[in-house]
C-alpha positions as CSV (number, residue, x, y, z in Angstrom):
1,X,89.6,130.9,101.4
2,X,91.3,127.7,102.3
3,X,94.9,128.0,101.1
4,X,97.6,125.3,100.9
5,X,101.1,126.7,100.9
6,X,103.8,124.5,99.4
7,X,107.3,125.3,100.5
8,X,110.4,123.2,101.2
9,X,111.2,125.6,104.1
10,X,109.0,126.7,107.0
11,X,109.0,127.4,110.7
12,X,111.1,126.8,112.8
13,X,113.4,127.6,109.8
14,X,113.5,131.4,109.3
15,X,111.9,132.4,106.0
16,X,109.6,135.1,104.8
17,X,106.8,132.6,104.1
18,X,106.3,132.1,107.8
19,X,105.1,135.7,108.3
20,X,103.0,135.6,105.1
21,X,101.2,132.5,106.3
22,X,100.4,134.3,109.6
23,X,99.3,137.4,107.7
24,X,96.8,135.3,105.7
25,X,95.5,133.6,108.8
26,X,95.1,137.0,110.5
27,X,92.8,138.0,107.7
28,X,90.5,135.1,108.5
29,X,91.6,132.6,105.9
30,X,92.4,128.9,106.7
31,X,96.0,128.2,105.9
32,X,97.8,124.9,105.9
33,X,101.4,124.2,105.0
34,X,103.0,121.3,103.1
35,X,106.7,121.3,103.8
36,X,109.7,119.2,104.9
37,X,111.4,118.3,108.1
38,X,113.3,121.5,109.2
39,X,117.1,121.2,108.5
40,X,118.2,124.6,107.1
41,X,120.8,126.1,107.4
42,X,123.0,123.8,109.4
43,X,122.1,120.6,107.5
44,X,120.9,118.5,110.4
45,X,117.3,117.9,111.5
46,X,116.2,120.3,114.2
47,X,115.7,119.0,117.7
48,X,112.6,116.8,118.3
49,X,112.3,116.1,114.6
50,X,113.1,112.8,113.0
51,X,113.1,111.1,109.6
52,X,111.3,108.1,111.1
53,X,108.4,109.7,112.9
54,X,105.3,111.6,111.9
55,X,106.3,115.3,112.1
56,X,102.9,116.8,111.3
57,X,102.1,119.6,113.8
58,X,100.3,122.8,114.4
59,X,101.8,126.3,114.8
60,X,99.8,129.4,115.7
61,X,96.6,127.7,114.5
62,X,98.2,126.7,111.1
63,X,98.3,123.0,110.2
64,X,101.7,121.8,109.0
65,X,102.0,118.7,107.0
66,X,105.7,117.6,106.9
67,X,107.0,115.2,104.3
68,X,110.1,113.2,104.9
69,X,113.4,114.5,103.4
70,X,117.1,113.7,103.5
71,X,118.9,116.4,105.5
72,X,121.2,118.9,103.6
73,X,124.4,117.7,105.4
74,X,127.6,119.1,103.8
75,X,128.6,119.1,100.2
76,X,126.9,119.3,96.8
77,X,126.0,115.7,96.6
78,X,124.0,115.8,99.9
79,X,122.3,119.0,98.8
80,X,121.2,117.5,95.5
81,X,119.8,114.5,97.5
82,X,118.0,116.9,99.8
83,X,116.3,118.5,96.8
84,X,115.4,115.3,95.1
85,X,114.1,113.6,98.3
86,X,111.7,116.5,99.0
87,X,110.2,116.2,95.5
88,X,109.7,112.4,96.0
89,X,108.4,112.3,99.6
90,X,106.3,115.5,99.3
91,X,104.6,114.2,96.2
92,X,103.7,111.0,98.1
93,X,102.6,113.0,101.1
94,X,100.0,114.8,99.0
95,X,97.9,111.6,98.7
96,X,97.5,111.3,102.4
97,X,96.1,114.9,102.9
98,X,92.3,114.7,103.2
99,X,91.7,118.4,103.5
100,X,90.0,120.3,100.7
101,X,91.5,123.6,99.5
102,X,90.6,126.5,97.2
103,X,94.0,127.6,96.1
104,X,97.7,126.5,96.3
105,X,100.4,129.0,96.8
106,X,104.1,128.0,96.2
107,X,107.1,129.7,97.8
108,X,110.3,129.1,95.8
109,X,113.5,130.5,97.2
110,X,115.4,127.6,95.7
111,X,115.2,124.9,94.5
112,X,112.6,125.4,91.7
113,X,111.7,121.7,92.1
114,X,109.3,122.7,94.9
115,X,107.0,123.3,91.9
116,X,106.8,119.6,91.1
117,X,104.8,118.6,94.2
118,X,102.6,121.6,93.5
119,X,101.7,120.2,90.1
120,X,100.9,116.9,91.7
121,X,98.7,118.6,94.4
122,X,97.0,120.9,91.8
123,X,96.0,117.9,89.6
124,X,94.9,115.7,92.5
125,X,92.9,118.5,94.2
126,X,91.8,120.0,90.9
127,X,92.7,123.6,92.0
128,X,95.1,126.1,90.6
129,X,98.6,126.9,92.0
130,X,100.3,130.3,92.1
131,X,104.1,130.2,92.0
132,X,106.1,132.9,93.8
133,X,109.6,133.1,92.3
134,X,112.4,134.1,94.7
135,X,115.3,132.6,92.7
136,X,115.7,132.3,88.9
137,X,116.4,128.8,87.7
138,X,118.5,127.4,86.2
139,X,120.5,130.6,86.4
140,X,120.8,130.1,90.2
141,X,122.6,126.8,89.7
142,X,125.4,128.4,87.8
143,X,125.6,131.7,89.7
144,X,125.3,130.4,93.3
145,X,126.0,126.7,92.8
146,X,128.9,126.9,90.4
147,X,127.3,124.3,88.0
148,X,128.3,124.9,84.4
149,X,127.3,121.5,82.9
150,X,125.0,122.3,79.9
151,X,123.1,119.0,80.2
152,X,122.3,119.7,83.9
153,X,121.3,123.3,83.1
154,X,119.1,122.3,80.2
155,X,117.5,119.6,82.3
156,X,116.5,122.1,85.0
157,X,115.5,124.7,82.4
158,X,112.9,122.2,81.1
159,X,111.7,121.5,84.6
160,X,111.3,125.2,85.3
161,X,109.4,125.8,82.0
162,X,107.1,122.9,82.9
163,X,106.3,124.4,86.3
164,X,105.7,127.9,84.9
165,X,103.4,126.4,82.2
166,X,101.3,124.7,84.8
167,X,101.1,127.6,87.2
168,X,98.0,129.8,87.1
169,X,100.1,132.9,87.8
170,X,103.8,133.5,88.3
171,X,104.6,136.0,91.0
172,X,108.1,137.6,90.9
173,X,109.9,139.3,93.8
174,X,111.7,141.6,91.5
175,X,110.7,143.3,88.3
176,X,114.2,142.3,87.0
177,X,113.0,138.7,86.8
178,X,110.4,139.3,84.1
179,X,112.7,139.5,81.2
180,X,114.6,136.3,82.1
181,X,111.4,134.3,82.7
182,X,109.9,135.5,79.4
183,X,113.1,134.4,77.6
184,X,112.2,130.9,78.8
185,X,108.8,130.9,77.2
186,X,105.7,133.1,76.6
187,X,104.7,133.7,80.2
188,X,104.0,137.5,79.9
189,X,100.3,137.1,80.7
190,X,101.1,135.1,83.8
191,X,103.7,137.4,85.4
192,X,102.8,139.6,88.4
193,X,105.3,141.7,90.3
194,X,104.9,140.8,94.0
195,X,107.9,141.8,96.2
196,X,108.8,140.6,99.6
197,X,107.8,142.6,102.6
198,X,109.3,142.3,106.1
199,X,107.8,140.6,109.2
200,X,106.0,142.8,111.7
201,X,108.8,142.4,114.1
202,X,111.1,144.5,111.9
203,X,110.7,148.1,113.1
204,X,112.9,150.9,114.4
205,X,114.0,150.2,118.0
206,X,115.9,152.1,120.7
207,X,119.3,150.4,121.4
208,X,119.4,148.5,124.7
209,X,122.3,147.7,127.0
210,X,121.6,143.9,126.6
211,X,122.4,144.0,122.9
212,X,125.0,146.7,123.0
213,X,127.0,144.6,125.4
214,X,127.2,141.8,122.8
215,X,128.7,144.1,120.2
216,X,132.1,146.0,120.0
217,X,132.3,149.6,121.1
218,X,132.8,152.3,118.5
219,X,131.6,152.6,114.9
220,X,129.9,149.4,113.7
221,X,128.7,148.1,110.4
222,X,126.5,145.0,110.6
223,X,125.8,142.2,108.1
224,X,123.0,139.7,108.8
225,X,122.3,136.6,106.9
226,X,123.8,133.6,105.2
227,X,127.6,133.5,104.9
228,X,127.8,131.8,101.6
229,X,129.7,132.2,98.3
230,X,126.9,134.3,96.7
231,X,127.0,137.0,99.4
232,X,130.3,138.5,98.1
233,X,131.8,138.8,101.5
234,X,135.3,138.6,100.0
235,X,134.6,142.2,98.7
236,X,133.8,143.4,102.2
237,X,137.0,141.9,103.6
238,X,139.0,143.6,100.8
239,X,137.2,146.9,101.5
240,X,137.9,146.6,105.3
241,X,141.6,146.3,104.5
242,X,141.5,149.5,102.5
243,X,139.5,151.3,105.2
244,X,142.0,150.2,107.9
245,X,144.9,151.4,105.7
246,X,143.2,154.8,105.6
247,X,143.3,154.9,109.4
248,X,139.5,154.8,109.8
249,X,138.5,152.6,112.7
250,X,135.5,150.4,111.7
251,X,134.1,147.3,113.4
252,X,132.6,144.7,111.0
253,X,129.9,142.5,112.7
254,X,128.5,139.4,111.0
255,X,125.4,137.7,112.3
256,X,124.7,134.3,110.7
257,X,126.2,131.1,109.6
258,X,126.9,129.4,106.3
259,X,129.0,127.0,104.3
260,X,131.7,129.7,103.7
261,X,132.0,130.9,107.3
262,X,135.3,129.2,108.1
263,X,136.8,130.4,104.8
264,X,135.9,134.0,105.6
265,X,137.3,133.7,109.2
266,X,140.6,132.4,107.7
267,X,140.7,135.2,105.1
268,X,140.2,137.8,107.9
269,X,143.2,136.3,109.7
270,X,145.3,136.4,106.5
271,X,144.5,140.1,106.1
272,X,145.4,140.8,109.7
273,X,141.9,142.2,110.4
274,X,141.0,140.0,113.3
275,X,140.7,143.0,115.7
276,X,138.0,144.5,113.5
277,X,135.9,141.5,112.6
278,X,133.3,139.8,114.8
279,X,131.6,136.6,113.6
280,X,129.0,136.2,116.3
281,X,127.0,133.3,114.8
282,X,123.3,132.8,114.4
283,X,120.5,134.4,116.5
284,X,116.7,134.1,116.3
285,X,115.1,136.4,113.7
286,X,113.2,138.2,116.4
287,X,116.5,139.5,117.9
288,X,117.6,141.1,114.6
289,X,115.9,144.5,115.0
290,X,117.5,144.9,118.4
291,X,121.0,144.1,116.9
292,X,120.2,146.5,114.0
293,X,119.4,149.3,116.4
294,X,122.9,149.1,117.9
295,X,124.7,149.5,114.6
296,X,125.6,152.6,112.6
297,X,124.7,151.1,109.3
298,X,123.7,147.7,107.8
299,X,125.5,145.9,104.9
300,X,123.9,144.1,102.0
301,X,126.2,142.5,99.4
302,X,126.2,140.0,96.5
303,X,128.6,138.6,94.0
304,X,128.8,140.1,90.5
305,X,126.5,138.0,88.4
306,X,123.6,138.6,86.0
307,X,121.1,136.8,88.3
308,X,122.1,138.8,91.3
309,X,121.7,142.0,89.4
310,X,118.1,141.0,88.7
311,X,117.1,140.1,92.3
312,X,116.1,142.1,95.4
313,X,117.9,140.6,98.4
314,X,115.1,139.9,100.9
315,X,117.2,141.4,103.8
316,X,116.9,144.8,102.0
317,X,113.2,145.1,103.0
318,X,114.0,144.2,106.6
319,X,116.8,146.8,106.8
320,X,114.5,149.5,105.4
321,X,111.7,148.5,107.8
322,X,114.1,149.1,110.7
323,X,114.9,152.6,109.5
324,X,118.6,152.0,109.2
325,X,121.2,153.4,106.8
326,X,122.4,150.9,104.2
327,X,125.8,150.3,102.6
328,X,125.4,148.1,99.6
329,X,127.8,146.2,97.3
330,X,125.2,145.4,94.6
331,X,124.3,145.7,91.0
332,X,120.9,146.2,89.4
333,X,117.6,146.1,91.2
334,X,119.0,146.0,94.7
335,X,121.3,149.0,94.0
336,X,118.5,150.9,92.4
337,X,116.4,150.6,95.6
338,X,119.2,151.9,97.8
339,X,119.7,154.8,95.5
340,X,116.0,155.6,95.0
341,X,115.3,155.4,98.7
342,X,118.2,157.7,99.6
343,X,118.8,155.4,102.5
344,X,122.5,154.9,102.0
345,X,125.3,154.4,99.5
346,X,125.6,151.7,96.9
347,X,128.7,150.6,95.0
348,X,129.0,148.0,92.2
349,X,129.3,144.4,93.2
350,X,132.9,143.2,93.8
351,X,134.2,146.8,93.7
352,X,136.0,146.8,97.1
353,X,137.6,150.2,96.4
354,X,134.3,152.1,95.9
355,X,132.7,150.2,98.8
356,X,135.6,151.3,101.0
357,X,135.1,154.9,99.8
358,X,131.4,154.7,100.7
359,X,132.2,153.4,104.2
360,X,134.5,156.3,104.8
361,X,132.0,158.8,103.3
362,X,129.3,157.5,105.6
363,X,131.7,157.5,108.6
364,X,132.2,161.2,108.0
365,X,128.5,162.2,107.7
366,X,127.0,164.4,110.4
367,X,124.4,163.1,112.8
368,X,121.7,165.0,110.9
369,X,122.6,163.4,107.6
370,X,122.5,159.9,109.1
371,X,119.1,160.6,110.7
372,X,117.8,161.8,107.3
373,X,118.9,158.4,105.8
374,X,117.0,156.6,108.5
375,X,113.8,158.6,107.8
376,X,114.2,158.0,104.1
377,X,114.6,154.2,104.6
378,X,111.4,154.0,106.7
379,X,109.4,156.1,104.3
380,X,110.5,154.1,101.3
381,X,109.6,150.8,103.0
382,X,106.1,152.1,103.9
383,X,105.5,153.2,100.3
384,X,106.8,150.1,98.5
385,X,107.0,147.1,100.8
386,X,104.5,147.6,103.7
387,X,103.2,144.2,104.9
388,X,99.5,144.9,105.0
389,X,99.4,146.5,101.5
390,X,101.2,143.4,100.1
391,X,98.8,140.9,101.8
392,X,95.9,142.9,100.3
393,X,97.5,142.6,96.9
394,X,98.1,138.8,97.3
395,X,94.5,138.2,98.3
396,X,93.3,140.1,95.2
397,X,95.6,137.9,93.0
398,X,94.2,134.7,94.6
399,X,90.6,135.8,94.4
400,X,90.8,136.9,90.8
């Protein structure tokens, strides 16, 4: 099969779609990418990329067509311009692609507008497109973006319904998405549960001195990912204060950057928790398993919101694949996975008190109990989210 993947984000940006593209190529399929100039998450174009030059390239035998885009920058206005410019420039770029394809696969972590160029490509090339939903729209706008204007939400709801109507199939990363999408229209026959996996690099590792030396000594909890408003890190800071007051010594390590990073750093100072918090910045994805191996448990958290209760945070699969215990501050689907897997403890979103109790409970576990959680995590990942099984499933969807 010749497959065109449409995605606003791709290598050297770190997203799940990178590994899926490699997985499809490993199976002997010809894969090309239609994407933008990389500028996530910091908001500026990556080194060696420019708005004014042809950025098309090849990566691991995969052809990458890059449309122009205005970089994310800082602030909501720039972000909106970033989304709109991708739709405009990407739709134009399609008419300069001479390759023939059999299927179009769309990756949508946000914004949903990535589906508009897919409609253009589908009609021009006369082939179907399959839409993989990672974020629910327009619900994401209000939950993560803070937008409450009914006109704006209705506008994006119409766009979303149009994209779903034109898609051959709608793949959802969480079963919790199905009810919401069906409330937008009669899409029941199109819906297929297709969760995220984790890249091959995510696996259990033995801790090494190189990575241990970058982390504090003693008991460590580690959070990896975007430091944004949606991640509910306020709850973790409140919980850390409670844990400290209980005289339990815990080090909180954060790997990643985001728009709220400075806010969280200042809040840690206000709570007099600086000696226990370590904001180490961003590191390449391939270093994450090594960092994970040096931690006692990994943290996943989200704000309290309907949309977040329906989603499965993609880092959850990576954590499970590394065979690490998990402490979760989540509602809904994500919490259910932590509980079903018996890989850790989960508390309701924004419940700092219960999360603190879980931290102390985990701290007091025996080595044997922690090792059992590690085994449970790996077993659950292999049963539910293993990479090769999911690539098999996707190929069946595309072929049928």
